C-alpha positions as CSV (number, residue, x, y, z in Angstrom):
1,X,182.0,142.3,34.8
2,X,184.1,145.5,34.8
3,X,181.4,147.5,32.8
4,X,178.6,146.3,35.0
5,X,180.4,147.2,38.1
6,X,181.5,150.6,36.7
7,X,177.9,151.5,35.9
8,X,176.6,150.4,39.3
9,X,179.5,152.4,41.0
10,X,178.4,155.4,38.9
11,X,174.9,155.3,40.2
12,X,176.3,155.6,43.7
13,X,173.2,154.5,45.7
14,X,173.4,150.9,44.8
15,X,174.7,148.2,47.2
16,X,176.4,145.3,45.6
17,X,176.9,141.9,47.4
18,X,178.8,139.4,45.3
19,X,180.2,135.9,46.1
20,X,182.6,133.9,44.1
21,X,184.7,130.8,44.7
22,X,186.9,131.4,41.7
23,X,187.5,135.1,41.4
24,X,191.4,135.3,41.0
25,X,192.0,139.0,41.8
26,X,189.2,139.8,44.2
27,X,191.5,142.0,46.3
28,X,192.2,144.3,43.3
29,X,188.5,144.5,42.4
30,X,187.6,145.4,46.0
31,X,190.2,148.1,46.1
32,X,189.1,149.4,42.7
33,X,185.5,149.6,43.9
34,X,186.6,151.1,47.3
35,X,184.6,148.1,48.8
36,X,184.9,145.9,51.9
37,X,186.2,142.5,51.3
38,X,185.3,139.5,53.4
39,X,187.0,136.2,52.7
40,X,186.8,132.8,54.5
41,X,188.1,129.4,53.9
42,X,185.3,127.7,55.9
43,X,183.7,124.7,54.2
44,X,180.7,123.0,55.6
45,X,181.8,119.7,54.3
46,X,185.3,118.0,53.8
47,X,186.7,118.0,50.3
48,X,188.9,115.2,49.2
49,X,191.0,115.5,46.1
50,X,192.1,112.6,43.9
51,X,194.4,112.2,40.8
52,X,193.4,109.5,38.2
53,X,196.3,107.8,36.4
54,X,195.0,105.0,34.1
55,X,192.7,102.9,36.2
56,X,194.2,104.0,39.6
57,X,193.1,106.8,41.9
58,X,195.5,108.6,44.3
59,X,194.4,110.7,47.1
60,X,196.0,114.1,47.6
61,X,197.1,114.7,51.1
62,X,197.7,118.5,51.8
63,X,199.9,119.8,54.6
64,X,200.2,123.5,55.7
65,X,204.0,123.2,55.3
66,X,204.5,121.2,52.2
67,X,203.3,120.8,48.6
68,X,200.5,118.2,48.0
69,X,201.6,114.6,48.1
70,X,200.1,111.4,46.9
């Protein structure tokens, strides 16, 4: 990824628009490329998370103030 982005940055007249849901250090990459960064946590649908233990499923309930609970 770094090599491709370096080559595109070298060309200078190329506009790159990228999207990723899992890019761990996107802020550093944007700074390195001297690029604008747009981030959002908008989801068009609700996502429920579950943990499976044996034959049982436990729904994870998230709070803004606490760690996830079962």
